[in-house]
C-alpha positions as a Python dict, from the first residue, in 0.01 Angstrom:
ca = {
    (1, 'M'): (0, 0, 0),
    (2, 'A'): (129, -160, -326),
    (3, 'Q'): (285, 58, -606),
    (4, 'L'): (420, -31, -1027),
    (5, 'Y'): (779, 64, -1083),
    (6, 'F'): (957, 87, -1399),
    (7, 'R'): (1324, 106, -1357),
    (8, 'Y'): (1495, 177, -1650),
    (9, 'G'): (1782, 252, -1787),
    (10, 'A'): (2038, 222, -2082),
    (11, 'M'): (2191, -103, -2160),
    (12, 'G'): (2509, -230, -1940),
    (13, 'C'): (2365, -34, -1641),
    (14, 'G'): (2308, -307, -1381),
    (15, 'K'): (1895, -335, -1425),
    (16, 'T'): (1919, -726, -1383),
    (17, 'M'): (2188, -647, -1062),
    (18, 'Q'): (1961, -447, -904),
    (19, 'L'): (1714, -701, -976),
    (20, 'L'): (1884, -947, -820),
    (21, 'Q'): (1973, -675, -525),
    (22, 'V'): (1631, -667, -427),
    (23, 'A'): (1512, -1007, -477),
    (24, 'F'): (1794, -1107, -210),
    (25, 'N'): (1655, -851, 41),
    (26, 'Y'): (1320, -964, 34),
    (27, 'E'): (1455, -1337, 77),
    (28, 'E'): (1678, -1225, 334),
    (29, 'R'): (1376, -1126, 518),
    (30, 'G'): (1198, -1426, 515),
    (31, 'Q'): (999, -1270, 188),
    (32, 'K'): (879, -1432, -136),
    (33, 'V'): (938, -1337, -502),
    (34, 'C'): (833, -1408, -817),
    (35, 'V'): (1109, -1300, -1137),
    (36, 'I'): (1007, -1336, -1410),
    (37, 'K'): (1155, -1253, -1778),
    (38, 'P'): (963, -1234, -2088),
    (39, 'A'): (1096, -1565, -2326),
    (40, 'T'): (1189, -1366, -2584),
    (41, 'D'): (1511, -1286, -2401),
    (42, 'T'): (1664, -1615, -2538),
    (43, 'K'): (2020, -1547, -2344),
    (44, 'N'): (2053, -1784, -2088),
    (45, 'G'): (1742, -1963, -2110),
    (46, 'A'): (1516, -1955, -1813),
    (47, 'K'): (1819, -1769, -1575),
    (48, 'L'): (1895, -1442, -1505),
    (49, 'L'): (2259, -1347, -1577),
    (50, 'T'): (2448, -1063, -1459),
    (51, 'R'): (2791, -977, -1662),
    (52, 'I'): (2899, -911, -1327),
    (53, 'G'): (2858, -1272, -1203),
    (54, 'P'): (2562, -1318, -1027),
    (55, 'E'): (2255, -1535, -1147),
    (56, 'R'): (1909, -1697, -1117),
    (57, 'E'): (1656, -1898, -1204),
    (58, 'T'): (1324, -1744, -1319),
    (59, 'D'): (1001, -1882, -1189),
    (60, 'F'): (836, -1869, -1557),
    (61, 'C'): (940, -1698, -1865),
    (62, 'F'): (617, -1534, -2025),
    (63, 'D'): (511, -1497, -2415),
    (64, 'R'): (321, -1205, -2565),
    (65, 'R'): (-1, -1374, -2514),
    (66, 'M'): (5, -1511, -2169),
    (67, 'N'): (-236, -1331, -1968),
    (68, 'L'): (42, -1211, -1665),
    (69, 'F'): (-224, -1155, -1397),
    (70, 'R'): (-456, -1453, -1399),
    (71, 'H'): (-117, -1655, -1467),
    (72, 'I'): (26, -1466, -1136),
    (73, 'A'): (-331, -1486, -934),
    (74, 'N'): (-333, -1838, -1018),
    (75, 'K'): (2, -1984, -910),
    (76, 'Y'): (221, -1674, -709),
    (77, 'A'): (-72, -1488, -566),
    (78, 'N'): (120, -1500, -223),
    (79, 'V'): (474, -1359, -318),
    (80, 'D'): (547, -1025, -130),
    (81, 'C'): (678, -883, -476),
    (82, 'V'): (698, -957, -862),
    (83, 'L'): (1047, -854, -1033),
    (84, 'V'): (1016, -850, -1395),
    (85, 'D'): (1342, -822, -1564),
    (86, 'E'): (1342, -705, -1975),
    (87, 'S'): (1043, -549, -1873),
    (88, 'Q'): (1054, -359, -2275),
    (89, 'F'): (923, -637, -2395),
    (90, 'L'): (591, -629, -2243),
    (91, 'T'): (294, -602, -2431),
    (92, 'P'): (51, -245, -2323),
    (93, 'K'): (-166, -518, -2229),
    (94, 'Q'): (68, -685, -1996),
    (95, 'A'): (181, -410, -1868),
    (96, 'D'): (-186, -321, -1742),
    (97, 'Q'): (-191, -670, -1613),
    (98, 'L'): (97, -608, -1430),
    (99, 'M'): (-78, -250, -1273),
    (100, 'E'): (-419, -550, -1210),
    (101, 'V'): (-147, -743, -997),
    (102, 'V'): (-79, -420, -786),
    (103, 'V'): (-425, -287, -757),
    (104, 'K'): (-617, -599, -755),
    (105, 'L'): (-361, -828, -552),
    (106, 'N'): (-203, -598, -318),
    (107, 'I'): (145, -757, -496),
    (108, 'P'): (445, -439, -576),
    (109, 'V'): (520, -510, -885),
    (110, 'I'): (911, -367, -1023),
    (111, 'C'): (961, -351, -1390),
    (112, 'F'): (1374, -308, -1518),
    (113, 'G'): (1373, -205, -1868),
    (114, 'L'): (1514, 20, -2123),
    (115, 'R'): (1348, 310, -2235),
    (116, 'L'): (1414, 340, -2554),
    (117, 'N'): (1532, 98, -2880),
    (118, 'F'): (1780, 144, -3097),
    (119, 'R'): (1646, 345, -3330),
    (120, 'L'): (1577, 622, -3101),
    (121, 'K'): (1287, 763, -3382),
    (122, 'D'): (985, 532, -3321),
    (123, 'G'): (862, 605, -2967),
    (124, 'G'): (1138, 309, -2796),
    (125, 'F'): (972, -41, -2714),
    (126, 'E'): (574, -90, -2648),
    (127, 'G'): (601, -220, -2320),
    (128, 'S'): (844, 66, -2170),
    (129, 'T'): (555, 349, -2364),
    (130, 'R'): (355, 192, -2160),
    (131, 'L'): (493, 121, -1832),
    (132, 'L'): (641, 532, -1838),
    (133, 'Q'): (245, 647, -1881),
    (134, 'I'): (129, 386, -1567),
    (135, 'A'): (355, 323, -1336),
    (136, 'H'): (323, 500, -1018),
    (137, 'K'): (741, 526, -1016),
    (138, 'I'): (974, 605, -1279),
    (139, 'E'): (1318, 555, -1168),
    (140, 'E'): (1625, 579, -1391),
    (141, 'I'): (1968, 386, -1356),
    (142, 'K'): (2235, 576, -1459),
    (143, 'T'): (2537, 477, -1681),
    (144, 'I'): (2831, 670, -1800),
    (145, 'C'): (2940, 684, -2189),
    (146, 'D'): (3276, 556, -2304),
    (147, 'C'): (3355, 902, -2286),
    (148, 'G'): (3253, 938, -1930),
    (149, 'R'): (2968, 1147, -1982),
    (150, 'K'): (2577, 1007, -1898),
    (151, 'A'): (2508, 694, -2164),
    (152, 'T'): (2145, 798, -2211),
    (153, 'L'): (2118, 619, -2566),
    (154, 'N'): (2091, 180, -2662),
    (155, 'T'): (2253, 146, -2962),
    (156, 'R'): (2357, -165, -3216),
    (157, 'W'): (2654, -238, -3393),
    (158, 'L'): (2698, -450, -3676),
    (159, 'N'): (2995, -558, -3789),
    (160, 'G'): (3192, -250, -3641),
    (161, 'K'): (2920, 51, -3759),
    (162, 'L'): (2680, 174, -3588),
    (163, 'V'): (2315, 131, -3721),
    (164, 'T'): (1997, 322, -3700),
    (165, 'D'): (1722, 75, -3871),
    (166, 'G'): (1657, -313, -3806),
    (167, 'P'): (1396, -520, -3616),
    (168, 'D'): (1377, -485, -3238),
    (169, 'I'): (1504, -787, -3184),
    (170, 'L'): (1832, -967, -3391),
    (171, 'I'): (1950, -1260, -3295),
    (172, 'D'): (2303, -1326, -3327),
    (173, 'D'): (2365, -1589, -3669),
    (174, 'G'): (2732, -1641, -3635),
    (175, 'T'): (2755, -1435, -4017),
    (176, 'N'): (2756, -1141, -3834),
    (177, 'E'): (2871, -967, -3531),
    (178, 'I'): (2646, -802, -3323),
    (179, 'K'): (2715, -532, -3063),
    (180, 'Y'): (2481, -328, -2808),
    (181, 'R'): (2635, -32, -2662),
    (182, 'A'): (2537, 204, -2446),
    (183, 'I'): (2654, 617, -2512),
    (184, 'C'): (2599, 951, -2512),
    (185, 'M'): (2375, 1169, -2771),
    (186, 'H'): (2732, 1382, -2814),
    (187, 'C'): (2934, 995, -2948),
    (188, 'Y'): (2583, 885, -3122),
    (189, 'Y'): (2601, 1185, -3346),
    (190, 'K'): (2958, 1187, -3352),
    (191, 'Y'): (2964, 757, -3488),
    (192, 'K'): (2639, 835, -3683),
    (193, 'E'): (2862, 1080, -3912),
    (194, 'M'): (3142, 822, -3959),
}
């Protein structure tokens, strides 16, 4: 029986690498996968690229208006698994449409994404929130902070300073240095008070 999975973790924990490993495992056994990501994720175009090298073209990128159930039912109903990268950018409706893929098409869907945004105070990402509510299985992918503790928070750094407010998506315009880091709660409070 197919299920909806949400595998979440802080930035840099290897979510995309794990997605590529799952795709490889299916394909090594002669099965088909459909790999998708949101068009919002503009880095690398339609490609999934990991920090350690492996990469892959997606089957399609979706925007916030796309009906994922309808698109998958029409073009990818013959796949054995749907893999979603950067699933925090799903709309709640699209998360529900992925559940429809599981229930109506009997295709497992595995979503990889962030649980929280960098603000840590407004509920995080709407796609992640909905996946946490409806997924059959929720699994954490762990990583560590610079200090060695478990990193659970995603932080945004603007010109070397921790920032805790701003839009979810901030594109580097070349005028400011924008970085993201996964850190633990101890380091968060230490950097926030600096």
